C-alpha positions as CSV (number, residue, x, y, z in Angstrom):
1,X,-0.1,0.0,-0.1
2,X,2.8,2.3,0.9
3,X,4.3,2.3,-2.6
4,X,1.1,2.5,-4.3
5,X,-0.1,5.5,-2.3
6,X,3.1,7.3,-2.6
7,X,3.2,6.8,-6.3
8,X,-0.5,8.1,-6.7
9,X,0.0,11.0,-4.2
10,X,3.1,12.1,-6.0
11,X,1.0,12.2,-9.4
12,X,-1.9,14.1,-7.7
13,X,0.7,16.4,-5.9
14,X,2.5,17.1,-9.5
15,X,-1.1,17.9,-11.1
16,X,-2.2,20.2,-8.2
17,X,0.8,21.9,-7.0
18,X,0.6,25.0,-9.0
19,X,-3.1,25.3,-8.5
20,X,-2.8,24.9,-4.6
21,X,0.1,27.4,-4.4
22,X,-2.3,30.5,-3.5
23,X,-3.9,28.3,-0.8
24,X,-0.9,26.8,0.8
25,X,1.0,29.9,0.7
26,X,-1.7,31.5,2.5
27,X,-2.1,28.7,5.0
28,X,1.7,28.9,5.8
29,X,1.4,32.7,6.5
30,X,-1.9,32.2,8.6
31,X,-0.1,29.5,10.9
32,X,2.9,31.8,11.3
33,X,0.6,34.7,12.6
34,X,1.3,33.6,16.3
35,X,5.3,33.7,15.4
36,X,4.9,37.1,13.7
37,X,2.9,38.5,16.4
38,X,5.3,37.4,19.2
39,X,8.1,38.4,17.2
40,X,7.1,42.2,16.2
41,X,5.1,42.8,19.2
42,X,7.4,41.8,22.0
43,X,6.2,38.6,23.9
44,X,2.5,38.9,23.3
45,X,1.5,38.1,26.5
46,X,0.1,41.4,27.6
47,X,-3.5,40.6,28.9
48,X,-6.5,42.4,27.6
49,X,-7.5,45.7,29.1
50,X,-10.6,47.0,30.6
51,X,-11.6,48.3,27.2
52,X,-12.0,44.9,25.6
53,X,-15.4,43.2,25.5
54,X,-13.6,40.5,27.9
55,X,-13.5,43.1,30.8
56,X,-15.0,41.9,33.9
57,X,-15.7,38.3,32.9
58,X,-13.8,35.8,35.2
59,X,-13.2,33.1,32.9
60,X,-11.3,35.3,30.2
61,X,-9.5,37.1,33.1
62,X,-6.2,35.2,32.1
63,X,-6.9,35.5,28.2
64,X,-4.0,37.2,26.3
65,X,-3.5,38.8,22.9
66,X,-1.1,35.6,22.0
67,X,-4.1,33.2,22.7
68,X,-6.7,35.2,20.5
69,X,-4.0,35.4,17.5
70,X,-3.3,31.4,17.9
71,X,-7.1,30.6,17.8
72,X,-7.6,33.1,14.9
73,X,-4.9,31.3,13.1
74,X,-5.7,27.7,13.9
75,X,-9.4,28.5,12.7
76,X,-8.4,30.2,9.4
77,X,-6.0,27.1,8.8
78,X,-8.9,24.7,9.1
79,X,-10.5,26.5,6.5
80,X,-7.5,26.7,4.1
81,X,-6.9,23.2,4.3
82,X,-10.5,22.5,3.6
83,X,-10.1,24.5,0.2
84,X,-6.9,22.8,-0.5
85,X,-8.5,19.3,0.0
86,X,-11.6,20.3,-2.1
87,X,-9.4,21.5,-4.8
88,X,-7.2,18.3,-4.9
89,X,-10.3,16.1,-4.8
90,X,-11.6,17.9,-7.8
91,X,-8.3,17.5,-9.7
92,X,-8.2,13.7,-8.7
93,X,-11.7,13.1,-10.0
94,X,-11.1,14.8,-13.2
95,X,-13.4,17.8,-12.4
96,X,-12.6,21.4,-12.9
97,X,-11.9,23.3,-9.7
98,X,-14.0,26.1,-8.6
99,X,-12.7,28.8,-6.4
100,X,-16.2,30.1,-5.6
101,X,-17.2,26.6,-4.6
102,X,-14.4,25.9,-2.8
103,X,-14.7,29.2,-0.6
104,X,-18.3,28.7,-0.2
105,X,-18.3,24.8,0.9
106,X,-15.5,25.8,3.3
107,X,-17.3,28.9,4.9
108,X,-20.5,26.7,5.4
109,X,-18.6,23.8,6.8
110,X,-16.3,25.8,9.0
111,X,-17.6,24.9,12.4
112,X,-17.6,21.2,11.8
113,X,-14.3,21.4,9.7
114,X,-12.7,22.9,12.9
115,X,-13.6,19.8,15.0
116,X,-12.5,17.3,12.2
117,X,-9.2,19.1,11.5
118,X,-8.5,19.0,15.5
119,X,-9.2,15.3,15.4
120,X,-7.2,14.4,12.4
121,X,-4.1,16.4,13.3
122,X,-4.0,16.5,17.1
123,X,-1.8,13.3,17.2
124,X,0.4,14.0,14.2
125,X,0.7,17.3,15.9
126,X,1.9,15.7,19.4
127,X,4.1,13.5,17.3
128,X,5.7,16.3,15.6
129,X,6.4,17.8,19.1
130,X,8.0,14.6,20.2
131,X,10.0,14.3,17.3
132,X,11.6,17.8,17.6
133,X,12.8,16.8,21.0
134,X,15.0,14.2,19.6
135,X,18.8,14.5,19.9
136,X,20.5,12.1,17.4
137,X,23.6,11.9,19.7
138,X,21.8,10.8,22.9
139,X,18.2,9.3,22.0
140,X,15.9,9.2,24.6
141,X,14.1,5.8,25.2
142,X,11.1,7.6,26.5
143,X,10.8,9.9,23.5
144,X,11.1,6.9,21.4
145,X,8.3,5.2,23.2
146,X,6.1,8.0,23.0
147,X,6.6,8.4,19.4
148,X,6.0,5.0,18.7
149,X,2.8,5.2,20.7
150,X,1.5,8.3,18.8
151,X,1.8,6.6,15.5
152,X,-1.1,4.2,16.1
153,X,-3.7,6.9,17.0
154,X,-2.1,9.3,14.2
155,X,-2.8,6.2,11.7
156,X,-6.3,5.9,12.9
157,X,-7.5,9.4,12.8
158,X,-5.6,11.2,10.3
159,X,-7.5,10.3,7.2
160,X,-10.6,12.1,8.8
161,X,-9.8,15.3,6.7
162,X,-10.3,13.7,3.6
163,X,-13.4,11.7,4.9
164,X,-15.1,15.2,5.7
165,X,-14.0,17.2,2.7
166,X,-13.9,14.4,-0.4
167,X,-17.0,12.5,0.9
168,X,-19.1,15.4,2.4
169,X,-19.7,13.7,5.6
170,X,-20.6,15.1,8.8
171,X,-17.7,15.8,11.5
172,X,-18.9,12.6,13.8
173,X,-19.6,10.7,10.5
174,X,-16.1,11.4,9.0
175,X,-14.5,10.2,12.3
176,X,-16.5,7.0,12.4
177,X,-15.8,6.7,8.7
178,X,-12.0,7.0,9.4
179,X,-12.0,4.6,12.4
180,X,-13.8,1.9,10.4
181,X,-11.7,1.9,7.2
182,X,-8.6,2.4,9.0
183,X,-8.8,0.3,11.9
184,X,-7.8,-3.3,9.7
185,X,-5.3,-1.3,7.8
186,X,-3.5,0.5,10.8
187,X,0.1,-0.8,9.9
188,X,-0.4,0.3,6.4
189,X,-1.4,3.7,7.5
190,X,1.6,3.8,9.9
191,X,4.0,2.8,6.9
192,X,2.4,5.5,4.7
193,X,3.0,8.3,7.7
194,X,6.5,7.2,8.4
195,X,7.3,7.3,4.4
196,X,5.7,10.8,4.2
197,X,7.4,12.1,7.2
198,X,10.7,11.0,5.6
199,X,9.9,12.9,2.5
200,X,9.0,16.1,4.4
201,X,12.0,15.9,6.6
202,X,14.1,15.9,3.5
203,X,12.2,18.9,2.2
204,X,12.7,20.5,5.5
205,X,16.3,19.9,5.4
206,X,16.7,21.2,1.9
207,X,15.0,24.4,3.0
208,X,17.2,24.4,6.2
209,X,20.5,24.2,4.1
210,X,19.1,26.8,1.8
211,X,18.8,29.2,4.8
212,X,22.2,28.3,6.3
213,X,23.6,29.5,3.2
214,X,21.7,32.8,3.1
215,X,22.4,33.5,6.8
216,X,25.9,34.3,6.7
217,X,25.0,36.9,3.9
218,X,22.9,38.7,6.6
219,X,25.6,39.5,8.8
220,X,24.6,41.8,11.6
221,X,21.1,42.4,9.9
222,X,18.2,43.5,12.3
223,X,15.6,41.3,13.8
224,X,13.0,42.2,10.9
225,X,15.1,41.2,8.1
226,X,16.2,37.9,10.0
227,X,12.4,37.0,10.9
228,X,11.6,37.9,6.9
229,X,14.1,35.6,5.6
230,X,12.9,32.7,8.0
231,X,9.3,33.5,7.1
232,X,10.3,33.1,3.4
233,X,12.0,29.8,3.8
234,X,8.9,28.4,5.9
235,X,6.7,29.8,3.1
236,X,8.4,27.8,0.4
237,X,8.7,24.7,2.5
238,X,5.1,24.9,3.5
239,X,3.7,25.8,0.1
240,X,5.4,22.8,-1.3
241,X,4.7,20.5,1.8
242,X,1.3,21.1,2.6
243,X,-0.2,20.1,-0.7
244,X,2.1,16.9,-0.7
245,X,0.6,15.7,2.9
246,X,-2.9,16.5,1.7
247,X,-2.4,14.5,-1.5
248,X,-1.2,11.4,0.4
249,X,-3.9,11.9,2.9
250,X,-6.5,11.8,0.1
251,X,-4.9,8.9,-1.9
252,X,-4.7,6.9,1.4
253,X,-8.2,7.5,2.3
254,X,-9.5,6.5,-1.2
255,X,-7.3,3.3,-0.9
256,X,-8.6,2.4,2.6
257,X,-12.1,2.9,1.5
258,X,-11.6,0.6,-1.3
259,X,-10.2,-2.1,0.6
260,X,-13.0,-1.7,3.1
261,X,-15.5,-2.1,0.2
262,X,-13.9,-5.1,-1.2
263,X,-13.7,-6.8,2.4
264,X,-17.4,-6.2,2.8
265,X,-18.4,-7.5,-0.7
266,X,-19.3,-4.2,-2.1
267,X,-17.1,-4.4,-5.1
268,X,-15.6,-7.4,-6.8
């Protein structure tokens, strides 16, 4: 399954990369909003003042501007991921992508999409956080065990995103469909996730090498210029990496759904 999924995902990615660049580039910028805000506005941990609508409300007494920016970033990111999924699904089915239809569908399904995106990406996000703590010189057995344990729920829920956007299911129906089709092919999904991670890491390393080459040229540049160069590097990495990951999810979900239908006798 892994080789078949990656082969089909590469073909879908190659066909849809240019068409998805506006969405994927905007997605990276939106997800970078908390970092940009923290960089250019200090720490960003200043609580809202009395003039805000949250003044006097005890549950929001500890709310900071960073929290608001992060929440807005995640909500906008969920909608943009949906638009990328809709566009790649249209390309995979041979249909003509429609910007208006994609935006309208994403806006109409935005609340449910936020729930599904959280369920689909929470475990891969935790896995990314654990991997980022790895020290190649002194590997930590606890981190290795945590990463291994996170691979299983990641493989179980990660295709909820294409189930929601490609099949038009509701949030809970998409999660249920994902568990049903992924449960018996969990090891295949784990293999696909590992292969995708390796490819994304290689892409990230290439971007990091490019950034390392450019950094000495900046010399003692100011904070704004350094942050701008890093943002551009992240933009290049994300604009290419996000459509590829979504392509893998769409193809993997289609493969899992086909195998499930064959097991149930719905297809020959």
